[in-house]
Phi, psi and omega in degrees: 000130176286161183300318185292336178295342179286340178267115188293319182225073182290147172282139183292153176296329177300317179292315179299317180294328174300313180297311183298320181294319179297320180291315182295328176298317178291321178299319178298315181294330183260002180057047178256128184275327184206156173240147177235131171223162180208139172215164178220003184228138179282342182283313180234044182238034192291335181299316180298313179297319184296320180281322193245350186064016176240121182284148168282148184200167172060016183062024171268123183293133175239116185255133182237128171251117181254117184266151178292328187228028180202172176293159182287158168245135176243132175242123179207177186298134178173199183295135178299136176068012178274139176218126177249127175268106186268333178061024180073012186254359180272115182296341178276350180222067185299137177078006183260127177267311181238135179240110187246143187240152184208127180280067183248148182217139176301330184277357181239101190302321186287352177265001188293340178275345191299310184295317180300320180296320180289320178297315179299320179300318180293317180297317181292318181298327181275353180070030180294138180255323178232128185231135180255134172274140178241119183071045188302323181294343180265350187281151175299133182306315184288335174298312181293312183300309185291318179300313182291330178287325191253354186282349180091211185279078184235137173266125180256135179230165177261115182258007189299315188299313184284333172295317179302322182291326175290313186295331184288336181271117187271141177280172177300321179295318179294318180298321178299321179287325176296319176299320178295323178297317180294318177297323177299315181292323173301318180293323177300312181299315180295326183286326185272338183306312182293346184264354181284131180202159175302146181098348176277141169283154175305321183293332176294322179294315180292328176296320177297317180297318179295317179301312181297323179294317182292329174296333183261009172113359178286150178242337189203155176165179180237148179224109189243139181184172162195141178271157178197157173292150171304135185104354174234155179280115178268074186284167180285127180227153179281179186303327182299333185250026183252037182268354184290147176264127181288145182234163175303133181094350179285162173228163181202144164253124178257127176252115179261114184234063181244162178273156181261189177305126182093350170101001180275140183267151167216176182217133177230130175230130176222158185243139174227159175231134173274081186135223183246140179287147175282161178295325178298317179294318179300315182295317181293320179297321178298325179296313184289326176297314179294324178295321177297316179299320179300315180292319181301324177297336181267359180279076184249149177301126181089354181295146179268125181305323181299324179287324176295318179298313180296319179296320178299314181295322176299320180293315179301315180294327178293339179259009178079016179256157181289151175293157183281132175239000178248202178262118182249001178190149185188164174283163176217154175198241173285346174258140175302322175232121175221167179286153002277149175264148174272079183217169183280353180254006181274133182253351182275119178288160177288153181214166176297148177070032169259142179258108187250126170267132180235117186222073175291150178190165174197158176228155174230170181303340184244007188193159173216131179229138186198147173210151180212134175212164176252148183222138180254125174276116187269167183302325183273005180092347176292155180244121181263128175279112189278325177279149183243354180298135184300138180269086181209168170274121184274117179262115187257000000 
């Protein structure tokens, strides 16, 4: 088996080179010599995957130094003092020149300086004068502290905003993979529906959903839900709270938030009842479906997220539902949540080729209603509904 066969869905070199060229053009304009990013999670670790096509995972820090005029350096967990010179020729690490290892762990406090010291050493050795942090709020505190202390006479800037703006616009290759992610989630939903029955724990249902997704190429994700009798709020809960056993007459909204082949995220949420839905549930579900349609009409090229958010809240209040105080819509890519967000504090306008998840919902003491689908803003301004699962309450 060749090395590249080990990667199930590799990103093409054409696509990677497109990203690198776009970033280097901005670096040249801003006189930035290198960028540093770090992630440890595949759910919200998209910068590492976007630059290197290798996801961060298992809460092991993976540090990437992206140079304006050279191959990347990667620092990550491994044998102390080991350094591999790849020269950009390793198909499992595209674009990487030096691969440096450090036995560091977030759970072991005395190792927290290790990665920063190695990153600083690389920056100093290359004579970098201006270095940009990418996703600084997500970086390990000691990575930033030690790098800035030991790198020498270097000016550090925050490059996150302009990287986000490049990353948010999806290429044709990325859009094709996003469509596959949505089709995968539709298939997951269709596969688990016939298997739902009284006596199953909530966790059995999410295990089935995860299994079906991984058979279709998913590697990572979240599955949130909880069952409840009609008349109680069956809100979305994580795996820790999925021990309840479903009974006849219960209802549930399942939120499938996993990545598809190639690592791009989408989100699908649908509601079912083991029996017949109550009128209260039907009425509330109709509100969130209509609210999603209202927002989709506002997903226009150049639209300001703050205005979309305000319009959504006005619509919710007009239907007797509470205004939104959480996140009800956002872009997605290698991150489960990425900019732009549909919130009043977002400054990035919408643009063509953005993948937007829209998930309005609300709960009351006697009910919970929620729906989620992905939508693509196309070049001509049209909005494509990427998920195909019917938007209804499924009565089983």
